[in-house]
C-alpha positions as CSV (number, residue, x, y, z in Angstrom):
1,M,0.0,0.1,0.0
2,A,2.9,2.3,0.8
3,N,4.4,1.6,-2.7
4,I,1.1,2.3,-4.3
5,S,0.6,5.5,-2.4
6,G,4.1,6.6,-3.3
7,S,3.6,5.9,-6.9
8,V,0.4,7.9,-6.9
9,G,2.0,10.7,-5.2
10,S,4.9,10.6,-7.6
11,L,2.5,10.6,-10.6
12,L,0.4,13.6,-9.1
13,N,3.7,15.4,-8.4
14,F,4.7,14.8,-12.1
15,Y,1.4,16.2,-13.4
16,K,1.7,19.1,-11.1
17,H,5.0,20.1,-12.5
18,E,4.3,19.1,-16.3
19,R,3.5,22.6,-17.3
20,N,7.1,23.5,-16.6
21,I,8.4,20.6,-18.6
22,F,8.9,21.3,-22.3
23,G,9.6,19.1,-25.4
24,R,10.5,19.6,-29.1
25,C,8.7,18.1,-32.1
26,P,11.2,15.8,-33.9
27,E,9.3,16.7,-37.3
28,C,9.0,20.6,-37.2
29,G,11.3,21.5,-34.4
30,N,8.7,23.5,-32.5
31,P,8.7,23.4,-28.7
32,F,5.6,22.3,-26.7
33,R,4.6,22.0,-23.1
34,L,4.2,18.5,-21.9
35,S,0.7,19.4,-20.5
36,E,-0.4,20.1,-24.0
37,V,0.4,16.6,-25.1
38,K,-2.3,13.8,-24.9
39,L,-0.9,10.8,-23.1
40,T,-2.2,7.3,-23.7
41,Y,-1.5,3.9,-22.6
42,G,-1.8,0.8,-24.5
43,K,-0.2,-1.6,-27.1
44,E,-1.0,0.7,-30.2
45,P,-0.9,4.6,-30.6
46,P,-4.2,6.3,-30.8
47,R,-5.9,6.7,-34.1
48,D,-5.5,10.1,-35.4
49,V,-7.0,11.7,-38.6
50,V,-4.4,10.4,-40.9
51,T,-4.9,6.9,-39.7
52,R,-8.6,7.3,-40.2
53,L,-8.2,8.6,-43.7
54,K,-5.9,5.7,-44.6
55,R,-8.5,3.2,-43.3
56,D,-11.3,4.9,-45.3
57,R,-9.0,4.8,-48.4
58,D,-8.3,1.3,-48.0
59,K,-12.1,0.5,-47.5
60,L,-13.0,2.5,-50.6
61,K,-10.3,0.7,-52.8
62,A,-11.6,-2.6,-51.6
63,Q,-15.1,-1.5,-52.5
64,L,-13.9,-0.3,-56.0
65,D,-12.0,-3.5,-56.6
66,E,-15.3,-5.4,-55.8
67,L,-17.3,-3.3,-58.2
68,E,-14.9,-3.8,-60.9
69,T,-15.0,-7.5,-60.4
70,E,-18.8,-7.4,-60.5
71,I,-18.7,-5.3,-63.7
72,A,-16.3,-7.8,-65.3
73,D,-18.5,-10.7,-64.4
74,I,-21.6,-9.0,-65.7
75,E,-19.9,-8.3,-69.0
76,A,-18.7,-11.9,-69.2
77,D,-22.1,-13.1,-68.6
78,H,-23.6,-10.8,-71.2
79,A,-21.0,-11.7,-73.8
80,D,-21.8,-15.4,-73.2
81,E,-25.5,-14.6,-73.5
82,L,-25.0,-12.6,-76.8
83,G,-22.8,-15.3,-78.2
84,T,-25.5,-17.9,-77.2
85,I,-28.3,-15.8,-78.8
86,R,-26.2,-15.3,-82.0
87,E,-25.5,-18.9,-82.4
88,A,-29.1,-19.8,-81.8
89,H,-30.3,-17.3,-84.4
90,A,-27.5,-17.3,-86.8
91,G,-29.6,-18.7,-89.6
92,E,-32.2,-16.0,-89.1
93,L,-29.6,-13.2,-88.9
94,D,-28.0,-14.6,-92.1
95,S,-31.3,-14.7,-93.9
96,L,-32.2,-11.2,-92.9
97,D,-28.9,-9.8,-93.9
98,Q,-29.3,-11.6,-97.3
99,Q,-32.9,-10.2,-97.7
100,W,-31.6,-6.7,-97.0
101,R,-28.8,-7.2,-99.6
102,D,-31.2,-8.3,-102.2
103,K,-33.4,-5.3,-101.4
104,V,-30.5,-2.9,-101.8
105,D,-29.4,-4.7,-105.1
106,I,-32.9,-4.5,-106.3
107,A,-33.2,-0.8,-105.5
108,V,-29.8,0.0,-107.0
109,Q,-30.5,-1.9,-110.2
110,K,-34.0,-0.2,-110.6
111,H,-32.4,3.2,-110.1
112,L,-29.8,2.3,-112.7
113,L,-32.5,1.2,-115.2
114,D,-34.4,4.4,-114.6
115,K,-31.2,6.5,-115.1
116,I,-30.5,4.6,-118.3
117,R,-34.0,5.1,-119.6
118,D,-33.9,8.8,-118.9
119,I,-30.5,9.0,-120.6
120,R,-31.8,7.2,-123.7
121,R,-35.0,9.4,-123.8
122,D,-32.7,12.5,-123.5
123,A,-30.5,11.2,-126.4
124,I,-33.5,10.4,-128.5
125,A,-35.0,13.8,-128.0
126,R,-31.7,15.5,-128.7
127,S,-31.3,13.4,-131.8
128,R,-34.7,14.3,-133.0
129,V,-34.1,18.0,-132.3
130,G,-30.9,17.7,-134.3
131,Q,-32.5,16.0,-137.1
132,L,-35.3,18.3,-137.2
133,G,-32.8,21.2,-137.2
134,K,-30.9,19.8,-140.2
135,T,-34.1,19.3,-142.0
136,I,-35.3,22.9,-141.2
137,E,-31.9,24.5,-142.1
138,K,-32.2,23.2,-145.5
139,V,-35.6,24.9,-146.2
140,V,-35.2,27.9,-143.9
141,P,-34.1,30.2,-146.7
142,M,-37.7,29.8,-148.0
143,F,-39.2,31.1,-144.8
144,P,-40.5,34.8,-145.0
145,G,-38.6,35.7,-141.9
146,F,-35.1,34.6,-143.0
147,G,-34.5,38.1,-144.4
148,F,-32.7,37.3,-147.7
149,H,-33.8,36.2,-151.2
150,P,-33.6,32.5,-151.6
151,S,-31.6,32.9,-154.8
152,D,-28.8,34.9,-152.9
153,V,-28.3,32.0,-150.4
154,R,-25.5,29.5,-151.0
155,P,-25.8,26.6,-148.4
156,I,-22.4,25.1,-147.4
157,F,-23.5,23.6,-144.0
158,D,-20.0,23.1,-142.7
159,P,-18.6,24.9,-140.9
160,I,-21.3,27.6,-141.3
161,D,-24.7,26.8,-142.8
162,F,-25.1,29.6,-145.4
163,V,-23.2,32.3,-147.2
164,I,-25.5,35.0,-148.4
165,F,-24.5,37.1,-151.5
166,D,-27.0,39.8,-150.9
167,G,-28.1,41.3,-154.2
168,C,-27.0,38.4,-156.5
169,F,-30.5,37.8,-157.7
170,N,-30.6,41.5,-158.9
171,G,-27.3,41.3,-160.6
172,G,-25.0,43.0,-158.0
173,V,-23.8,41.9,-154.6
174,T,-23.9,44.6,-152.0
175,D,-23.0,42.5,-149.0
176,V,-21.6,39.0,-148.2
177,V,-23.2,37.6,-145.1
178,F,-22.4,34.4,-143.1
179,V,-25.5,32.8,-141.5
180,E,-25.5,30.0,-139.0
181,F,-28.9,28.5,-138.2
182,K,-29.6,27.1,-134.7
183,T,-32.6,25.5,-133.1
184,G,-33.5,25.3,-129.4
185,Q,-30.8,26.3,-126.9
186,S,-27.8,25.1,-129.0
187,R,-24.8,27.5,-129.2
188,L,-22.0,28.2,-131.7
189,T,-19.2,25.8,-131.7
190,P,-15.6,27.1,-130.9
191,L,-14.9,27.0,-134.6
192,Q,-18.1,28.8,-135.5
193,A,-17.3,31.4,-132.9
194,S,-13.8,32.0,-134.3
195,I,-15.3,32.6,-137.8
196,K,-17.8,35.1,-136.2
197,E,-14.8,36.8,-134.5
198,A,-12.8,37.0,-137.9
199,V,-15.7,38.5,-139.7
200,N,-16.5,41.0,-136.9
201,N,-12.8,42.1,-136.9
202,K,-12.9,42.5,-140.7
203,R,-10.3,39.7,-141.4
204,V,-12.2,38.9,-144.4
205,H,-10.4,39.0,-147.8
206,F,-11.1,38.4,-151.5
207,K,-8.4,36.4,-153.4
208,E,-8.3,35.7,-157.2
209,R,-6.4,32.5,-158.6
210,R,-5.8,31.6,-162.1
211,M,-4.6,28.4,-164.0
212,S,-1.3,29.0,-165.5
213,K,-0.8,29.1,-169.3
214,E,1.6,26.2,-169.2
215,A,-0.8,24.1,-167.3
216,I,-3.6,24.9,-169.9
217,K,-1.2,24.1,-172.8
218,L,-0.1,20.7,-171.3
219,L,-3.7,19.8,-170.5
220,T,-4.7,20.7,-174.1
221,E,-2.0,18.4,-175.4
222,G,-3.1,15.6,-173.1
223,R,-0.1,15.8,-171.0
224,R,-0.1,16.1,-167.1
225,P,1.2,19.4,-165.8
226,K,3.3,19.6,-162.6
227,L,1.4,20.6,-159.5
228,Q,3.4,23.7,-158.9
229,H,2.4,24.9,-162.4
230,L,-1.3,24.5,-162.1
231,V,-2.2,27.7,-160.2
232,T,-0.7,31.2,-160.3
């Protein structure tokens, strides 16, 4: 009893003077009163905030691992289920796939046939217009609205339809006119446009050519003249 009383007295005396006992933190180096320190007794140190957070983290990690395992199991189960369904209905799926392919092929074929039919109709229509234009251009000088006397018209058709010698019927040409007759929305070809440009820019000339006397003599004698002697 004396020992116990002595130990208790010593302990009480220790707590009485602990405010005057200082320590220093081994981590930050700051001093502190011993009376400010929480003393505990036991096999393990007290659970502070860091320990509690680590415990919560480990618990959450365990839960996360468990969820990932469940997700993997569910995916595996569904994969097996989908595989089973696909195997059970493989014939039906192949049949449906072929039916859709056949429908697409039929639709594409129908579209192509319609397109070919439209192209043929357009080609026939264009051909008829072209033939009608060629027929009309042969008789168009006879139309009242043509603007020139039919006897003054000389059809050449290529590359220009008509050359008009205006006044020829009356015995004196006053103008030479090039006429290209078109139907519908057709336009001048590049060659015809170049002829029009040459005429508008007055690049039109008159040339006279004669057969040489030597060529006439040789032809009269039944001999063949040289080509370079034919025209002067």
